[in-house]
VEXDREN-2710 file (C-alpha; in Angstrom, 1 decimal):
% VEXDREN-2710
k/r/px/py/pz
1/MET/-51.7/-120.9/-132.6
2/THR/-48.9/-122.4/-130.6
3/LYS/-47.7/-121.9/-127.1
4/LEU/-43.9/-122.3/-126.2
5/THR/-43.5/-123.7/-122.8
6/ILE/-39.7/-124.1/-121.2
7/LYS/-39.6/-125.7/-117.8
8/ASP/-36.4/-126.3/-115.6
9/LEU/-34.2/-125.9/-118.5
10/SER/-30.4/-126.4/-118.1
11/CYS/-27.7/-127.0/-121.0
12/GLN/-24.0/-127.1/-121.2
13/TYR/-21.7/-125.6/-124.2
14/ASP/-18.1/-126.6/-124.3
15/GLY/-18.1/-128.5/-120.7
16/HIS/-19.6/-125.2/-119.1
17/ARG/-23.3/-124.8/-117.8
18/VAL/-24.6/-121.8/-120.0
19/ILE/-28.3/-122.2/-118.9
20/GLU/-29.4/-123.1/-115.4
21/ASN/-33.2/-124.2/-114.3
22/LEU/-34.8/-121.8/-116.6
23/SER/-38.5/-121.5/-117.1
24/LEU/-40.3/-119.4/-119.5
25/ALA/-43.9/-119.4/-121.2
26/ILE/-44.5/-117.7/-124.5
27/GLU/-48.1/-117.4/-125.2
28/SER/-49.4/-117.7/-128.9
29/ASN/-49.1/-114.6/-130.9
30/GLU/-46.7/-113.0/-128.4
31/ILE/-43.4/-111.6/-129.0
32/ILE/-40.6/-112.1/-126.2
33/ALA/-37.0/-110.3/-126.3
34/LEU/-34.2/-112.1/-124.7
35/LEU/-32.1/-109.3/-123.7
36/GLY/-28.7/-109.4/-121.9
37/PRO/-25.1/-108.8/-122.6
38/SER/-22.9/-111.0/-124.9
39/GLY/-22.4/-114.5/-123.1
40/CYS/-25.2/-114.6/-121.1
41/GLY/-26.9/-117.4/-122.6
42/LYS/-29.7/-115.9/-124.7
43/THR/-28.4/-117.2/-128.1
44/THR/-27.9/-120.7/-126.6
45/LEU/-31.6/-120.7/-125.5
46/LEU/-32.5/-119.9/-128.9
47/ARG/-30.5/-122.8/-130.4
48/THR/-32.1/-125.0/-127.9
49/ILE/-35.5/-124.1/-129.0
50/ALA/-34.5/-124.4/-132.7
51/GLY/-33.2/-128.0/-131.9
52/LEU/-29.4/-127.1/-132.5
53/GLN/-28.3/-127.6/-129.0
54/ALA/-28.9/-130.4/-126.6
55/VAL/-30.3/-130.0/-123.1
56/SER/-29.1/-131.5/-120.0
57/ASN/-32.1/-131.0/-117.9
58/GLY/-35.7/-129.7/-118.4
59/GLU/-38.3/-129.8/-121.1
60/ILE/-39.3/-127.7/-123.9
61/HIS/-42.8/-128.0/-125.6
62/LEU/-44.3/-126.4/-128.7
63/GLY/-48.0/-126.7/-127.9
64/ASP/-48.7/-130.1/-126.7
65/LYS/-45.7/-131.6/-128.2
66/LEU/-42.4/-132.2/-126.5
67/VAL/-39.4/-131.2/-128.7
68/SER/-36.5/-131.4/-126.2
69/SER/-35.5/-133.1/-123.0
70/ALA/-32.6/-134.7/-121.4
71/ASN/-33.5/-138.1/-123.1
72/PHE/-35.0/-136.6/-126.2
73/MET/-34.5/-134.2/-129.1
74/LEU/-36.7/-133.8/-132.0
75/GLU/-35.0/-132.9/-135.3
76/SER/-35.0/-129.2/-136.3
77/GLU/-36.7/-129.9/-139.4
78/LYS/-39.7/-131.5/-137.7
79/ARG/-40.2/-128.6/-135.1
80/ASN/-41.8/-126.3/-137.7
81/VAL/-39.9/-123.5/-136.4
82/GLY/-38.8/-120.6/-138.7
83/MET/-35.4/-118.7/-137.9
84/ILE/-34.4/-115.4/-139.1
85/PHE/-30.5/-114.9/-138.8
86/GLN/-28.4/-111.7/-138.3
87/ASP/-26.9/-112.1/-141.9
88/TYR/-30.4/-113.0/-143.5
89/ALA/-28.6/-116.2/-145.0
90/LEU/-30.2/-115.5/-148.4
91/PHE/-28.9/-117.5/-151.3
92/PRO/-27.0/-114.9/-153.4
93/HIS/-27.6/-117.0/-156.9
94/LEU/-31.5/-117.1/-156.4
95/THR/-33.8/-114.2/-157.0
96/VAL/-36.1/-113.0/-154.2
97/ALA/-39.1/-115.1/-155.5
98/GLN/-36.6/-118.2/-155.7
99/ASN/-35.4/-117.6/-152.1
100/ILE/-38.7/-117.5/-150.7
101/ALA/-39.7/-120.4/-152.6
102/PHE/-36.7/-122.4/-151.3
103/GLY/-37.9/-125.2/-149.1
104/LEU/-41.5/-125.4/-150.4
105/SER/-40.8/-128.6/-152.6
106/LYS/-43.7/-130.6/-150.7
107/LEU/-46.2/-128.2/-152.2
108/ASP/-47.2/-128.8/-156.0
109/LYS/-45.9/-126.0/-158.5
110/ASN/-49.2/-124.1/-158.3
111/ALA/-49.5/-124.1/-154.6
112/ALA/-46.0/-123.0/-154.1
113/HIS/-46.4/-120.3/-156.7
114/ASP/-49.5/-119.0/-154.8
115/ARG/-47.6/-119.1/-151.5
116/VAL/-44.7/-117.0/-152.7
117/THR/-46.8/-114.4/-154.4
118/ALA/-48.8/-114.0/-151.0
119/MET/-45.5/-113.7/-149.2
120/LEU/-44.3/-111.2/-151.6
121/LYS/-47.2/-109.0/-151.2
122/LEU/-47.0/-109.4/-147.5
123/VAL/-43.7/-108.0/-147.2
124/LYS/-44.2/-105.5/-150.1
125/LEU/-41.8/-106.7/-152.4
126/SER/-43.9/-108.1/-155.3
127/ASP/-42.0/-105.6/-157.7
128/PHE/-38.5/-106.9/-156.6
129/CYS/-39.5/-110.6/-157.1
130/GLN/-36.9/-111.2/-160.1
131/ARG/-34.1/-109.2/-158.4
132/PHE/-31.0/-111.0/-156.6
133/PRO/-30.1/-110.2/-153.0
134/HIS/-27.2/-107.8/-153.9
135/GLU/-29.6/-105.8/-156.0
136/ILE/-31.9/-104.6/-152.9
137/SER/-31.1/-102.9/-149.6
138/GLY/-30.2/-104.6/-146.4
139/GLY/-33.9/-103.8/-145.0
140/GLN/-35.5/-105.5/-148.1
141/GLN/-33.2/-108.5/-147.8
142/GLN/-34.5/-108.7/-144.2
143/ARG/-37.9/-108.6/-145.5
144/VAL/-37.1/-111.4/-147.9
145/ALA/-35.8/-113.5/-144.9
146/ILE/-38.9/-113.2/-143.0
147/ALA/-41.0/-113.9/-146.1
148/ARG/-39.1/-117.2/-146.6
149/ALA/-39.5/-118.2/-142.9
150/LEU/-43.1/-117.5/-142.9
151/ALA/-43.6/-119.4/-146.3
152/TYR/-43.3/-122.6/-144.1
153/GLN/-46.3/-121.5/-142.1
154/PRO/-44.2/-121.9/-138.9
155/ASP/-45.6/-122.5/-135.4
156/LEU/-43.0/-120.5/-133.9
157/MET/-40.3/-117.7/-135.2
158/LEU/-36.9/-117.2/-133.8
159/LEU/-34.9/-114.0/-134.6
160/ASP/-31.1/-113.9/-133.7
161/GLU/-30.2/-110.0/-133.8
162/PRO/-31.9/-109.7/-137.2
163/PHE/-31.6/-105.7/-137.2
164/SER/-27.9/-105.4/-136.3
165/ASN/-27.0/-105.1/-140.0
166/ILE/-29.5/-102.7/-141.0
167/ASP/-28.7/-98.9/-141.0
168/SER/-30.2/-96.9/-138.2
169/GLN/-32.2/-94.6/-140.4
170/SER/-34.2/-97.7/-141.8
171/ARG/-34.2/-100.0/-138.6
172/SER/-37.1/-98.6/-136.7
173/GLU/-39.3/-98.8/-139.9
174/ILE/-38.3/-102.4/-140.6
175/MET/-38.9/-103.4/-136.9
176/ILE/-42.3/-102.1/-137.0
177/GLU/-43.2/-103.7/-140.4
178/ILE/-41.8/-107.1/-139.3
179/ARG/-43.5/-106.7/-136.0
180/GLN/-47.0/-106.1/-137.8
181/ILE/-46.3/-108.9/-140.0
182/LEU/-45.8/-111.5/-137.3
183/LYS/-48.9/-110.1/-135.6
184/ALA/-51.1/-110.4/-138.6
185/GLN/-49.9/-113.9/-139.1
186/ASN/-50.5/-114.8/-135.5
187/VAL/-47.0/-116.2/-135.2
188/PRO/-45.3/-116.0/-131.7
189/ALA/-41.7/-115.1/-131.8
190/VAL/-38.6/-115.2/-129.7
191/PHE/-36.2/-112.2/-130.4
192/VAL/-32.5/-112.1/-129.3
193/THR/-31.0/-108.6/-129.0
194/HIS/-28.3/-107.0/-126.8
195/SER/-30.2/-103.6/-127.6
196/LYS/-32.9/-102.6/-125.1
197/ASP/-34.2/-99.9/-127.8
198/GLU/-34.9/-102.8/-130.1
199/ALA/-36.5/-104.7/-127.5
200/PHE/-38.7/-101.7/-126.6
201/ALA/-39.8/-101.4/-130.2
202/PHE/-40.3/-104.8/-131.1
203/ALA/-41.3/-107.0/-128.3
204/ASP/-44.4/-107.5/-126.1
205/LYS/-42.4/-108.7/-123.2
206/LEU/-38.7/-108.6/-122.1
207/ALA/-36.8/-111.3/-120.4
208/ILE/-33.8/-110.0/-119.0
209/PHE/-30.6/-112.4/-118.8
210/ASN/-27.9/-112.8/-116.4
211/GLN/-25.4/-115.6/-116.5
212/GLY/-27.9/-118.2/-117.8
213/LYS/-30.8/-117.2/-115.8
214/ILE/-33.7/-115.0/-116.4
215/GLU/-33.5/-112.0/-113.8
216/GLN/-36.9/-110.6/-114.5
217/ILE/-39.5/-110.8/-117.3
218/GLY/-42.3/-108.4/-117.9
219/SER/-43.3/-105.4/-120.4
220/ALA/-40.8/-102.5/-121.0
221/GLU/-42.5/-100.2/-118.8
222/GLN/-42.6/-102.7/-116.0
223/LEU/-38.9/-103.5/-116.3
224/TYR/-38.0/-99.9/-116.3
225/SER/-40.3/-98.5/-113.6
226/ARG/-40.1/-101.5/-111.3
227/PRO/-36.9/-103.4/-111.6
228/ASN/-36.5/-106.2/-109.1
229/SER/-32.7/-105.7/-109.0
230/PRO/-30.1/-103.2/-109.7
231/TYR/-29.0/-105.3/-112.4
232/VAL/-32.3/-105.1/-114.4
233/ALA/-32.3/-101.3/-113.3
234/ASN/-28.9/-100.6/-114.9
235/PHE/-29.8/-102.6/-118.1
236/MET/-32.9/-100.9/-118.7
237/GLY/-31.5/-97.5/-118.5
238/LYS/-29.5/-94.8/-116.3
239/ALA/-30.3/-95.0/-112.6
240/ASN/-29.0/-92.9/-109.5
241/TYR/-28.8/-94.8/-106.2
242/LEU/-29.1/-92.9/-102.9
243/PRO/-28.6/-94.2/-99.3
244/ILE/-31.8/-93.9/-97.5
245/THR/-33.1/-93.7/-93.8
246/ALA/-36.8/-94.1/-93.3
247/VAL/-38.0/-91.1/-91.4
248/ASN/-41.6/-92.3/-90.9
249/GLY/-44.0/-94.4/-92.9
250/GLN/-44.4/-91.6/-95.6
251/SER/-41.0/-90.2/-96.2
252/ILE/-37.4/-91.1/-96.4
253/SER/-34.2/-89.0/-95.8
254/THR/-31.7/-88.8/-98.6
255/LEU/-28.8/-86.3/-99.5
256/LEU/-31.5/-84.6/-101.6
257/GLY/-33.5/-84.1/-98.5
258/ASP/-36.9/-86.0/-97.3
259/ILE/-38.7/-87.6/-100.2
260/VAL/-42.5/-88.4/-99.6
261/VAL/-43.2/-91.8/-100.6
262/ASP/-46.5/-93.3/-101.8
263/THR/-45.6/-97.0/-101.0
264/SER/-44.6/-98.5/-97.6
265/LEU/-40.8/-99.1/-97.5
266/ARG/-39.1/-102.7/-96.6
267/ASP/-37.2/-102.5/-93.4
268/ASP/-34.2/-104.3/-95.0
269/HIS/-34.0/-101.9/-97.9
270/ASN/-31.4/-99.0/-97.6
271/ILE/-30.9/-97.6/-101.1
272/ALA/-33.6/-95.9/-103.3
273/MET/-33.3/-95.9/-107.2
274/LEU/-34.3/-92.8/-109.0
275/ARG/-34.5/-92.4/-112.7
276/PRO/-33.0/-89.0/-114.0
277/GLU/-36.3/-88.0/-115.5
278/GLN/-38.0/-88.3/-112.1
279/LEU/-36.0/-85.3/-110.7
280/SER/-36.2/-81.8/-111.2
281/LEU/-34.1/-78.7/-110.6
282/SER/-34.2/-75.2/-109.3
283/GLU/-31.4/-72.8/-108.5
284/GLN/-30.5/-72.4/-104.8
285/GLN/-27.4/-70.6/-103.6
286/SER/-27.5/-72.2/-100.1
287/SER/-27.5/-75.9/-101.7
288/GLU/-24.2/-78.1/-101.6
289/LEU/-25.3/-79.6/-104.7
290/ALA/-23.8/-78.1/-107.9
291/ILE/-23.9/-78.7/-111.7
292/GLU/-20.5/-80.4/-112.7
293/TYR/-21.2/-80.9/-116.4
294/SER/-24.2/-80.5/-118.9
295/PHE/-24.9/-81.4/-122.3
296/PHE/-27.8/-81.2/-124.7
297/CYS/-29.5/-84.5/-125.9
298/GLY/-32.0/-83.2/-128.4
299/SER/-35.1/-84.0/-126.3
300/HIS/-33.6/-82.8/-122.9
301/TRP/-30.5/-81.5/-121.1
302/VAL/-28.5/-84.0/-119.2
303/HIS/-26.9/-82.6/-115.9
304/ARG/-24.4/-84.3/-113.5
305/LEU/-24.5/-83.0/-110.0
306/VAL/-22.1/-83.3/-107.3
307/ASN/-22.4/-82.7/-103.7
308/ASN/-19.6/-80.8/-102.0
309/GLY/-20.6/-82.3/-98.7
310/MET/-20.4/-86.0/-99.9
311/PRO/-17.4/-86.4/-102.2
312/GLY/-17.9/-89.2/-104.5
313/GLN/-21.6/-89.0/-104.8
314/ALA/-22.9/-87.9/-108.2
315/ILE/-26.4/-87.6/-109.6
316/GLU/-27.8/-87.4/-113.1
317/VAL/-30.7/-85.4/-113.8
318/HIS/-32.7/-85.0/-117.2
319/CYS/-34.7/-81.8/-117.8
320/LYS/-35.8/-79.4/-120.4
321/MET/-33.9/-76.5/-118.7
322/SER/-30.2/-75.6/-119.2
323/TYR/-27.9/-74.7/-116.3
324/GLU/-24.4/-73.1/-116.3
325/VAL/-21.5/-75.5/-114.7
326/GLY/-21.1/-74.6/-111.3
327/THR/-24.8/-73.5/-110.6
328/LYS/-25.9/-74.4/-107.3
329/VAL/-29.2/-76.2/-107.3
330/SER/-31.9/-78.1/-105.3
331/VAL/-33.4/-81.3/-106.4
332/SER/-37.0/-82.2/-106.1
333/VAL/-38.6/-85.5/-106.8
334/SER/-41.8/-86.4/-108.8
335/SER/-44.5/-88.5/-107.3
336/HIS/-44.1/-92.2/-108.1
337/ASP/-43.8/-95.7/-106.8
338/LEU/-40.5/-95.5/-105.1
339/VAL/-38.2/-98.4/-106.0
340/THR/-35.7/-99.5/-103.3
341/PHE/-33.1/-102.1/-102.8
342/ARG/-30.9/-103.7/-100.2
343/SER/-27.2/-102.8/-100.5
END
């Protein structure tokens, strides 16, 4: 099994620096999602790993082998890296089996046949081996693409938004299947996406990109519950930000009232971040907080609150209860490790 190591990487595209001093380590059998908005550098990083983009500084190693540096660039075909594209890139004139076999010319005929048979079984397409790409579904085409990539027995798999062309009903099932295949084959993977839901379902860790740099890396739960910046907090989901004043070591004062905290507060932090589901509501006629609008999301109600005493300050709360617009409410905060930032 192979480890990917990226150290102090910088690269340019069209005269502009796209990635700057980026370091990242991916353990063998680990799936990392590169998550961020369009133009943040995640696809460029994928291209540098694949050997399709030169680097201006830093190094990329696959295991003990240097594959890229400012003065060296190993050819793509010598890196033993598999790649799955957004549009699958299947050959329309070849059958499913022929697509998987493409590129196995170094194997003798019997070995190539055995490899294709094993890959067809792995991706559950043995009964579709003689069909052409247009005769199977988008999810099945994606399984053909991963079978073709795995047929090379790569040391690393790169996936560039591979699920964006699959219908929403099939997407979750396909993601789970491909994740299980990669894990069963002990192949580490780098997965580019702009969807946090896809990253949550598919990856072991998430690397949040911000203008060519990794803002934070960790598990989905870590990044959602303990973001290190408002940028990461907002990218991972809805967040409320409240000005705070430390009352004592155990509580803070906000427009919601005093909140008891389990962790010590930094003196230079004056903003508290609260997720909507960390808040709960109860009716209170004397409150200055009122329901501005509500809608049902299937698993919960979304309520937007406004404070009559603080115009412009709105709070979003997710809870199981429905409330009429205009209802005056008080808000309580569940016990958790409070996240704070400096404004």
